[in-house]
Backbone as JSON, one array per atom type, in Angstrom:
{
  "sequence": "XXXXXXXXXXXXXXXXXXXXXXXXXXXXXXXXXXXXXXXXXXXXXXXXXXXXXXXXXXXXXXXXXXXXXXXXXXXXXXXXXXXXXXXXXXXXXXXXXXXXXXXXXXXXXXXXXXXXXXXXXXXXXXXXXXXXXXXXXXXXXXXXXXXXXXXXXXXXXXXXXXXXXXXXXXXXXXXXXXXXXXXXXXXXXXXXXXXXXXXXXXXXXXXXXXXXXXXXXXXXXXXXXXX",
  "N": [[-34.47, 23.06, 21.65], [-35.03, 22.7, 18.95], [-33.1, 24.3, 17.87], [-30.83, 22.87, 18.62], [-31.22, 20.49, 17.21], [-31.01, 21.48, 14.56], [-28.42, 22.36, 14.52], [-27.05, 19.88, 14.81], [-27.86, 18.68, 12.47], [-26.58, 20.35, 10.57], [-23.84, 19.96, 11.28], [-23.65, 17.24, 10.69], [-24.14, 17.2, 7.87], [-21.83, 18.7, 7.05], [-19.91, 16.86, 7.75], [-20.52, 14.88, 5.89], [-20.01, 16.14, 3.46], [-17.31, 16.48, 3.7], [-16.41, 13.92, 3.64], [-17.09, 13.22, 1.06], [-15.68, 15.03, -0.63], [-13.2, 15.25, 0.36], [-10.45, 16.1, 2.58], [-8.85, 18.19, 1.75], [-6.49, 20.78, 2.11], [-3.94, 20.79, 4.63], [-4.24, 18.2, 5.91], [-3.01, 16.67, 8.08], [-1.26, 13.76, 9.28], [-1.31, 11.56, 12.13], [1.52, 11.2, 14.2], [4.87, 10.3, 13.18], [5.26, 10.41, 9.89], [7.38, 9.85, 8.24], [8.9, 7.78, 9.19], [9.86, 5.61, 7.82], [11.13, 6.84, 5.8], [10.84, 8.81, 2.71], [9.46, 11.26, 0.49], [9.54, 14.78, 0.08], [7.9, 17.55, -1.18], [7.81, 20.92, -2.37], [5.62, 23.44, -3.46], [4.83, 26.4, -5.26], [2.28, 28.72, -5.94], [1.65, 29.95, -9.17], [0.59, 32.57, -9.21], [-0.31, 35.68, -8.15], [-1.97, 36.5, -6.07], [-3.63, 34.15, -4.95], [-6.82, 32.84, -4.34], [-8.51, 31.57, -1.5], [-10.36, 29.59, -2.21], [-9.33, 28.72, -4.71], [-6.87, 27.68, -3.88], [-7.7, 25.65, -2.32], [-8.87, 23.99, -4.18], [-6.67, 23.17, -5.61], [-5.42, 21.7, -3.67], [-7.25, 19.61, -3.5], [-7.12, 18.41, -6.03], [-4.43, 17.61, -5.96], [-4.66, 15.83, -3.82], [-6.26, 13.84, -4.9], [-4.5, 12.91, -6.85], [-2.48, 11.76, -5.25], [-3.97, 9.73, -3.93], [-4.7, 8.15, -6.07], [-2.44, 6.9, -6.75], [-2.08, 5.22, -4.71], [-1.0, 6.37, -2.53], [-2.06, 6.97, 0.02], [-1.34, 7.78, 2.62], [-0.08, 10.1, 2.36], [0.61, 13.61, 2.96], [-0.87, 16.84, 2.59], [-0.11, 20.15, 2.84], [-0.86, 23.57, 3.39], [1.44, 26.28, 3.14], [1.84, 29.31, 4.19], [0.43, 31.97, 2.18], [0.43, 31.22, -0.48], [1.74, 28.79, -1.03], [2.25, 25.22, -1.14], [2.97, 22.24, 0.58], [3.8, 18.92, -0.09], [3.89, 15.79, 1.26], [5.17, 12.58, 1.05], [5.19, 9.49, 2.34], [7.38, 6.55, 2.56], [9.67, 4.01, 1.74], [10.11, 3.22, -0.85], [9.42, 5.18, -2.6], [9.86, 6.84, -5.55], [11.6, 9.78, -6.38], [11.52, 11.24, -8.8], [9.26, 10.15, -10.14], [7.32, 10.89, -8.28], [7.42, 13.69, -8.6], [6.57, 14.05, -11.16], [3.87, 12.94, -11.09], [2.69, 14.47, -9.06], [3.18, 17.16, -9.66], [2.34, 17.81, -12.23], [0.63, 20.02, -14.24], [-1.75, 19.65, -15.7], [-3.07, 20.97, -17.81], [-4.81, 20.25, -20.25], [-4.58, 19.51, -23.72], [-5.55, 18.83, -27.1], [-3.7, 18.41, -30.02], [-2.69, 19.25, -33.43], [-0.25, 18.1, -35.96], [1.16, 20.41, -36.34], [1.07, 21.69, -34.06], [-1.15, 23.13, -33.41], [-3.91, 23.92, -31.36], [-6.64, 21.86, -31.16], [-8.68, 20.74, -29.65], [-9.89, 21.51, -26.57], [-8.89, 20.39, -23.43], [-10.53, 20.68, -21.22], [-13.06, 19.94, -22.01], [-13.24, 17.31, -21.75], [-15.05, 14.81, -20.14], [-14.79, 12.44, -18.88], [-12.22, 9.94, -18.23], [-11.03, 6.87, -18.45], [-9.41, 3.79, -17.61], [-9.5, 0.93, -19.64], [-10.34, -2.2, -21.38], [-10.12, -4.32, -24.22], [-10.89, -6.9, -26.67], [-8.7, -7.7, -29.25], [-8.17, -8.09, -32.84], [-6.76, -10.46, -33.0], [-7.64, -11.92, -30.93], [-6.59, -11.32, -28.53], [-6.27, -9.75, -25.34], [-6.3, -6.28, -25.01], [-5.11, -3.16, -23.57], [-6.83, -0.09, -22.92], [-7.52, 3.39, -23.1], [-10.39, 5.16, -22.27], [-12.2, 7.78, -23.4], [-14.53, 10.47, -22.86], [-16.5, 13.16, -24.04], [-17.91, 16.43, -23.51], [-20.76, 18.18, -25.05], [-19.74, 20.32, -26.61], [-17.04, 19.61, -26.72], [-17.31, 17.11, -28.11], [-18.07, 17.92, -30.64], [-15.88, 19.54, -31.39], [-13.91, 17.56, -31.28], [-14.85, 15.73, -33.24], [-14.5, 17.27, -35.58], [-11.71, 17.58, -35.41], [-10.65, 14.93, -35.65], [-11.77, 14.19, -38.13], [-10.31, 15.78, -39.79], [-7.8, 14.78, -39.64], [-7.2, 12.19, -40.38], [-5.47, 9.16, -40.32], [-3.26, 10.4, -39.34], [-1.32, 11.32, -36.45], [-2.81, 12.42, -33.38], [-2.0, 14.67, -31.19], [-1.67, 14.55, -27.66], [-1.42, 16.75, -25.01], [-0.19, 17.74, -21.89], [0.12, 20.72, -20.54], [3.07, 21.73, -21.98], [3.98, 19.25, -22.36], [4.18, 16.31, -24.05], [1.98, 13.62, -23.8], [0.79, 11.51, -25.12], [0.29, 10.16, -28.44], [-1.94, 9.18, -30.23], [-2.9, 7.57, -33.27], [-5.21, 8.72, -35.74], [-7.82, 6.76, -36.82], [-10.41, 6.92, -37.95], [-13.1, 9.29, -38.42], [-14.45, 10.47, -35.35], [-17.43, 10.85, -34.03], [-19.26, 10.67, -32.1], [-18.57, 11.6, -29.63], [-17.13, 9.96, -27.95], [-14.06, 8.4, -27.39], [-11.4, 5.97, -27.99], [-8.29, 5.14, -26.88], [-5.75, 3.15, -27.97], [-3.14, 0.56, -27.95], [-1.61, 0.79, -25.68], [0.13, -0.16, -22.6], [-1.04, -1.94, -19.64], [-0.17, -0.53, -17.42], [0.5, 1.97, -18.57], [-1.99, 2.79, -19.52], [-3.43, 3.16, -17.17], [-1.95, 5.18, -15.99], [-2.12, 7.27, -17.9], [-4.89, 7.7, -18.02], [-5.36, 8.53, -15.41], [-3.82, 10.99, -15.3], [-5.25, 12.56, -17.17], [-7.82, 12.59, -16.11], [-7.61, 13.7, -13.61], [-8.02, 16.35, -13.33], [-7.87, 19.93, -14.16], [-5.74, 22.33, -12.83], [-6.17, 25.4, -11.23], [-4.3, 27.29, -11.76], [-0.82, 27.45, -12.79], [1.81, 25.58, -11.1], [4.79, 26.18, -9.48], [7.63, 24.33, -8.86], [9.45, 24.51, -5.99], [11.19, 23.03, -4.34], [12.49, 19.68, -3.85], [12.94, 16.91, -2.04], [14.55, 13.96, -0.79], [13.6, 12.18, 2.01], [15.4, 10.64, 4.57], [15.02, 7.41, 6.3], [13.84, 7.35, 9.71]],
  "CA": [[-34.3, 21.7, 21.14], [-35.02, 22.84, 17.51], [-31.74, 24.8, 17.52], [-29.85, 21.74, 18.77], [-31.4, 19.6, 16.06], [-30.54, 22.15, 13.42], [-26.94, 22.28, 14.63], [-26.67, 18.45, 14.52], [-28.0, 18.46, 10.99], [-25.51, 21.05, 9.95], [-22.59, 19.21, 11.52], [-23.69, 15.95, 9.92], [-23.97, 17.65, 6.49], [-20.53, 19.07, 6.88], [-19.05, 15.63, 7.76], [-20.74, 14.17, 4.64], [-19.29, 16.82, 2.47], [-15.87, 16.24, 3.91], [-16.2, 12.5, 3.28], [-17.17, 13.12, -0.33], [-14.81, 15.83, -1.34], [-11.78, 15.17, 0.94], [-10.1, 17.17, 3.55], [-8.14, 19.32, 1.08], [-5.22, 21.1, 2.69], [-3.64, 20.59, 6.07], [-4.76, 16.98, 6.39], [-1.84, 16.05, 8.66], [-1.52, 12.48, 9.88], [-0.8, 11.49, 13.34], [2.82, 10.47, 14.32], [5.89, 10.6, 12.14], [4.97, 9.63, 8.64], [8.69, 9.55, 7.59], [9.7, 6.8, 9.9], [10.48, 4.76, 6.76], [11.62, 7.64, 4.69], [9.85, 9.31, 1.81], [9.8, 12.41, -0.36], [8.83, 15.94, 0.39], [7.87, 18.44, -2.36], [7.22, 22.2, -2.03], [5.19, 24.09, -4.66], [4.35, 27.79, -5.12], [1.29, 29.06, -6.98], [2.1, 30.98, -10.17], [-0.53, 33.48, -9.1], [0.21, 36.61, -7.13], [-2.96, 36.52, -4.94], [-4.62, 33.09, -5.11], [-7.92, 32.83, -3.32], [-8.7, 30.25, -0.68], [-11.05, 28.58, -3.03], [-8.42, 28.22, -5.69], [-5.86, 26.89, -3.22], [-8.43, 24.4, -1.86], [-9.02, 23.11, -5.41], [-5.27, 22.63, -5.89], [-5.2, 20.62, -2.64], [-8.09, 18.42, -3.76], [-6.48, 17.81, -7.18], [-3.25, 16.87, -5.52], [-5.07, 14.71, -2.97], [-6.72, 12.88, -5.92], [-3.36, 12.22, -7.48], [-1.82, 10.88, -4.3], [-4.8, 8.55, -3.73], [-4.8, 7.37, -7.31], [-1.21, 6.15, -6.8], [-2.02, 4.4, -3.47], [-0.26, 7.1, -1.52], [-3.1, 7.56, 0.87], [-0.71, 8.26, 3.78], [0.61, 11.32, 2.09], [0.05, 14.82, 3.55], [-0.85, 18.06, 1.83], [-0.24, 21.27, 3.77], [-0.59, 24.93, 2.94], [2.43, 27.01, 3.86], [1.67, 30.75, 3.87], [-0.7, 32.26, 1.37], [0.5, 30.68, -1.85], [2.62, 27.57, -1.15], [1.7, 23.91, -0.7], [3.87, 21.17, 0.68], [3.33, 17.53, -0.26], [4.81, 14.83, 1.96], [4.74, 11.26, 0.65], [6.08, 8.53, 3.02], [7.63, 5.23, 1.98], [11.05, 3.81, 1.32], [10.17, 2.89, -2.29], [8.93, 6.34, -3.45], [10.89, 7.44, -6.43], [11.39, 11.25, -6.36], [11.08, 11.7, -10.16], [7.79, 9.74, -10.31], [6.51, 11.77, -7.43], [7.46, 15.06, -9.19], [5.7, 14.01, -12.45], [2.5, 12.72, -10.76], [2.09, 15.47, -8.25], [3.37, 18.53, -10.16], [1.76, 18.01, -13.59], [-0.49, 21.04, -14.18], [-2.98, 19.07, -16.25], [-3.75, 21.76, -18.78], [-4.91, 19.23, -21.36], [-5.01, 19.97, -25.06], [-5.33, 17.93, -28.27], [-3.09, 19.24, -31.09], [-2.3, 18.55, -34.71], [1.21, 18.04, -36.15], [1.76, 21.78, -36.37], [0.98, 22.27, -32.63], [-2.35, 23.9, -33.24], [-4.85, 23.35, -30.4], [-7.91, 21.48, -31.82], [-9.71, 20.47, -28.64], [-9.64, 21.92, -25.21], [-9.06, 19.24, -22.54], [-11.57, 20.9, -20.24], [-14.27, 19.39, -22.48], [-13.26, 15.86, -21.4], [-15.86, 14.6, -18.94], [-14.41, 11.13, -18.3], [-11.13, 9.25, -18.83], [-10.93, 5.65, -17.62], [-8.73, 2.63, -18.11], [-10.39, -0.15, -20.06], [-9.74, -3.26, -22.12], [-10.92, -4.92, -25.27], [-10.26, -7.93, -27.44], [-8.33, -7.24, -30.53], [-8.47, -9.02, -33.91], [-6.04, -11.68, -32.84], [-8.22, -12.57, -29.74], [-5.83, -10.95, -27.31], [-6.77, -8.55, -24.54], [-5.39, -5.08, -25.07], [-5.67, -2.16, -22.65], [-7.16, 1.16, -23.55], [-8.03, 4.65, -22.28], [-11.65, 5.48, -22.89], [-12.51, 9.19, -23.26], [-15.81, 10.98, -23.15], [-16.43, 14.61, -24.17], [-19.17, 17.06, -23.51], [-21.33, 18.41, -26.39], [-18.8, 21.16, -27.31], [-15.79, 18.83, -27.03], [-17.62, 16.19, -29.07], [-18.08, 18.64, -31.97], [-14.44, 19.84, -31.77], [-13.22, 16.29, -31.5], [-15.31, 15.24, -34.55], [-13.8, 18.06, -36.57], [-10.27, 17.35, -35.35], [-10.47, 13.58, -36.17], [-12.11, 14.17, -39.52], [-9.28, 16.49, -40.56], [-6.43, 14.23, -39.38], [-7.3, 10.71, -40.52], [-4.15, 8.6, -40.71], [-2.25, 11.17, -38.7], [-1.39, 11.36, -35.0], [-3.45, 13.54, -32.66], [-1.14, 14.79, -30.0], [-2.28, 14.96, -26.38], [-0.48, 17.45, -24.21], [-0.38, 18.39, -20.57], [0.95, 21.87, -20.73], [3.88, 21.54, -23.08], [4.55, 17.89, -22.32], [3.42, 15.34, -24.83], [1.81, 12.38, -23.03], [0.37, 10.45, -26.03], [-0.07, 10.68, -29.81], [-2.67, 8.13, -30.94], [-3.17, 7.81, -34.67], [-6.62, 8.79, -36.02], [-8.31, 5.8, -37.78], [-11.66, 7.35, -38.56], [-13.72, 10.37, -37.66], [-15.17, 10.1, -34.12], [-18.47, 11.85, -34.05], [-20.22, 10.5, -30.89], [-18.04, 12.17, -28.34], [-16.44, 8.89, -27.18], [-12.9, 7.94, -28.03], [-10.65, 4.95, -27.28], [-6.87, 5.08, -27.14], [-5.2, 1.76, -27.93], [-1.7, 0.48, -28.06], [-0.89, 1.12, -24.38], [0.18, -1.26, -21.59], [-1.9, -1.8, -18.57], [0.36, 0.54, -16.62], [0.4, 3.18, -19.28], [-3.35, 3.09, -19.61], [-3.83, 3.63, -15.88], [-1.29, 6.45, -15.76], [-2.69, 8.25, -18.83], [-6.25, 8.0, -17.57], [-5.27, 9.35, -14.18], [-3.33, 12.32, -15.64], [-6.24, 13.26, -17.88], [-8.99, 12.81, -15.35], [-7.31, 14.31, -12.29], [-8.63, 17.74, -13.27], [-7.02, 20.99, -14.32], [-5.4, 23.26, -11.74], [-6.62, 26.84, -11.59], [-3.13, 27.97, -12.25], [0.4, 26.57, -12.77], [2.55, 25.48, -9.86], [6.27, 26.14, -9.56], [8.3, 23.52, -7.87], [10.5, 25.16, -5.33], [12.15, 22.07, -3.86], [12.18, 18.24, -3.81], [13.94, 16.27, -1.18], [14.4, 12.66, -0.32], [13.69, 12.13, 3.45], [15.79, 9.4, 5.05], [14.31, 6.84, 7.39], [14.29, 7.9, 11.03]],
  "C": [[-34.19, 21.8, 19.54], [-33.56, 23.3, 17.1], [-30.64, 23.66, 17.62], [-29.89, 20.79, 17.63], [-30.87, 20.15, 14.76], [-29.03, 22.13, 13.42], [-26.43, 20.9, 14.31], [-26.81, 18.22, 13.07], [-26.83, 19.12, 10.21], [-24.19, 20.38, 10.11], [-22.51, 17.93, 10.7], [-23.51, 16.19, 8.48], [-22.54, 17.97, 6.19], [-19.61, 17.83, 6.82], [-19.28, 14.9, 6.45], [-20.03, 14.77, 3.57], [-17.8, 16.6, 2.56], [-15.5, 14.87, 3.42], [-16.16, 12.48, 1.79], [-16.04, 13.78, -1.1], [-13.39, 15.86, -0.8], [-11.53, 16.34, 1.8], [-9.34, 18.37, 2.92], [-6.8, 19.52, 1.85], [-5.14, 20.82, 4.2], [-4.26, 19.32, 6.66], [-3.61, 16.15, 7.0], [-2.27, 14.72, 9.31], [-0.87, 12.44, 11.25], [0.53, 10.69, 13.45], [3.68, 10.91, 13.2], [5.72, 9.84, 10.91], [6.29, 9.27, 7.92], [9.52, 8.61, 8.34], [10.41, 5.85, 8.99], [11.03, 5.51, 5.7], [10.5, 8.15, 3.8], [10.37, 10.44, 0.99], [8.92, 13.55, 0.07], [9.02, 17.0, -0.67], [7.24, 19.78, -1.9], [6.93, 22.94, -3.41], [4.63, 25.5, -4.33], [3.38, 28.11, -6.25], [1.89, 30.2, -7.83], [0.93, 31.97, -10.33], [-0.3, 34.37, -7.87], [-0.75, 36.52, -5.88], [-4.02, 35.43, -5.13], [-5.58, 33.16, -4.0], [-7.89, 31.47, -2.6], [-9.32, 29.18, -1.43], [-10.18, 27.94, -4.13], [-7.32, 27.35, -5.03], [-6.51, 25.58, -2.76], [-8.62, 23.51, -3.08], [-7.75, 22.5, -5.75], [-5.12, 21.46, -4.91], [-6.0, 19.37, -2.97], [-7.6, 17.73, -5.02], [-5.29, 16.94, -6.76], [-3.59, 15.67, -4.67], [-5.52, 13.52, -3.85], [-5.53, 12.13, -6.46], [-2.64, 11.3, -6.53], [-2.65, 9.61, -4.09], [-4.77, 7.61, -4.87], [-3.52, 6.45, -7.4], [-1.09, 5.23, -5.57], [-1.21, 5.12, -2.47], [-1.22, 7.82, -0.67], [-2.52, 8.06, 2.21], [-0.1, 9.57, 3.58], [-0.17, 12.52, 2.74], [0.17, 15.97, 2.55], [-1.07, 19.23, 2.73], [0.04, 22.59, 3.06], [0.48, 25.56, 3.79], [2.36, 28.47, 3.42], [0.49, 30.86, 2.94], [-0.71, 31.56, -0.04], [1.45, 29.5, -2.09], [1.99, 26.35, -0.59], [2.86, 22.9, -0.61], [3.18, 19.81, 0.59], [4.29, 16.53, 0.32], [4.32, 13.42, 1.63], [5.69, 10.24, 1.37], [6.24, 7.27, 2.24], [9.05, 5.13, 1.46], [11.18, 3.67, -0.19], [9.69, 4.01, -3.19], [10.08, 6.9, -4.21], [10.49, 9.01, -6.62], [10.91, 11.74, -7.76], [9.68, 11.32, -10.51], [6.94, 10.62, -9.55], [6.42, 13.18, -8.07], [6.48, 15.04, -10.37], [4.28, 13.83, -12.05], [1.94, 13.88, -10.05], [2.08, 16.83, -8.92], [2.84, 18.8, -11.5], [0.64, 18.92, -13.45], [-1.74, 20.68, -14.78], [-3.72, 20.06, -17.04], [-3.81, 20.97, -20.07], [-5.41, 19.92, -22.65], [-4.81, 18.79, -26.04], [-4.86, 18.77, -29.48], [-2.85, 18.46, -32.3], [-0.79, 18.56, -34.81], [1.83, 19.38, -36.08], [1.65, 22.45, -34.98], [-0.3, 23.08, -32.45], [-3.36, 23.19, -32.31], [-6.15, 23.09, -31.06], [-9.01, 21.25, -30.82], [-9.18, 20.85, -27.38], [-9.87, 20.8, -24.27], [-10.14, 19.42, -21.52], [-12.87, 20.32, -20.66], [-14.4, 17.83, -22.21], [-14.04, 15.64, -20.09], [-15.42, 13.33, -18.17], [-13.17, 10.57, -18.97], [-10.87, 8.06, -17.88], [-10.11, 4.59, -18.4], [-9.69, 1.55, -18.54], [-9.68, -1.24, -20.84], [-10.71, -3.77, -23.17], [-10.21, -6.03, -25.93], [-9.9, -7.49, -28.8], [-8.55, -8.32, -31.53], [-7.85, -10.38, -33.75], [-6.63, -12.47, -31.57], [-7.52, -12.27, -28.54], [-6.43, -9.75, -26.61], [-5.75, -7.43, -24.65], [-6.0, -4.02, -24.25], [-5.85, -0.86, -23.41], [-7.41, 2.22, -22.53], [-9.29, 5.08, -22.99], [-11.99, 6.95, -22.46], [-13.95, 9.57, -23.56], [-15.81, 12.51, -23.18], [-17.87, 15.24, -23.94], [-19.6, 17.5, -24.89], [-20.33, 19.27, -27.22], [-17.53, 20.44, -27.67], [-16.11, 17.8, -28.07], [-17.63, 16.73, -30.47], [-16.67, 18.96, -32.35], [-13.66, 18.61, -32.12], [-13.56, 15.66, -32.86], [-14.58, 16.02, -35.64], [-12.3, 17.71, -36.66], [-9.91, 15.94, -35.9], [-10.72, 13.52, -37.64], [-10.98, 14.79, -40.43], [-7.86, 15.81, -40.46], [-6.46, 12.66, -39.45], [-5.96, 10.22, -41.05], [-2.94, 9.35, -40.13], [-2.4, 11.11, -37.21], [-2.06, 12.6, -34.45], [-2.76, 13.66, -31.37], [-1.96, 15.26, -28.74], [-1.21, 15.53, -25.49], [-1.04, 17.78, -22.82], [0.58, 19.54, -20.49], [1.79, 21.71, -22.03], [4.56, 20.16, -23.14], [3.61, 16.96, -22.99], [3.26, 14.03, -23.93], [1.33, 11.22, -23.94], [0.1, 11.05, -27.4], [-0.66, 9.48, -30.58], [-2.94, 8.56, -32.42], [-4.68, 7.72, -34.99], [-6.99, 7.77, -37.11], [-9.46, 6.18, -38.6], [-12.19, 8.53, -37.79], [-14.48, 9.84, -36.49], [-16.17, 11.18, -33.92], [-19.41, 11.7, -32.91], [-19.72, 10.97, -29.57], [-17.37, 11.12, -27.42], [-15.24, 8.35, -27.98], [-12.15, 6.89, -27.25], [-9.26, 4.98, -27.81], [-6.35, 3.75, -26.94], [-3.75, 1.84, -27.99], [-0.92, 0.86, -26.87], [-0.84, -0.16, -23.47], [-0.82, -0.98, -20.53], [-1.49, -0.55, -17.67], [0.22, 1.93, -17.22], [-1.0, 3.68, -19.36], [-3.86, 3.76, -18.26], [-3.26, 5.01, -15.59], [-1.84, 7.57, -16.64], [-4.1, 8.65, -18.39], [-6.26, 8.89, -16.32], [-4.79, 10.78, -14.44], [-4.45, 13.14, -16.32], [-7.39, 13.6, -16.94], [-8.89, 13.5, -14.03], [-7.74, 15.76, -12.23], [-7.53, 18.79, -13.51], [-6.87, 21.84, -13.04], [-5.86, 24.62, -12.17], [-5.55, 27.65, -12.02], [-1.87, 27.01, -12.13], [1.04, 26.62, -11.37], [4.05, 25.45, -10.2], [6.88, 25.37, -8.52], [9.48, 24.28, -7.28], [11.61, 24.27, -4.66], [11.6, 20.68, -3.84], [13.28, 17.52, -3.09], [13.5, 14.88, -0.83], [14.61, 12.63, 1.23], [14.22, 10.76, 3.84], [14.95, 8.79, 6.18], [14.75, 7.31, 8.7], [14.27, 6.74, 12.01]]
}
């Protein structure tokens, strides 16, 4: 009886972990998800021998990105040792948007005008869409960032040295934002203004979705017609 109870507890714990962290790879849906068309993308790890743990992290990051866009019916499947296929159903899915959202590697850096990396994006602990009232009494949308202790110190130095200048935010070599520094930020909390509601949501999602353990090379991207 004790063994049975122990087994039940282990199964319950596993189910709870699955609910919290997601199914990761090979979360196939029942039936034909492409009955209304969609997009299928194939990626290969830029790592000769990726571990199962690394591949599982990639799957979870990609799952987060799909869910953040409302693409909860999407599938993520491992193909072989180092490839992942992402299937996104829907007649209104734009293939370029899908490529940008899914395939961005999310190696986040904050740089100066000369391209020098001032802050490592791995020190960002939170990135959320927010809003505030400006001087004219109008609501403006923002992206609210929080850094850990090391990031707070680096960000304080970066902002102090670049007052009146843009601080460039990059994902890999792709510039996603360049807010101007108004004053030194010393408390580890920053607010990016001057963005639309849609831009704020997109920027926060790209920053907070997490860094991949390695880059992904896109091998193919196809529009699947309705069946």
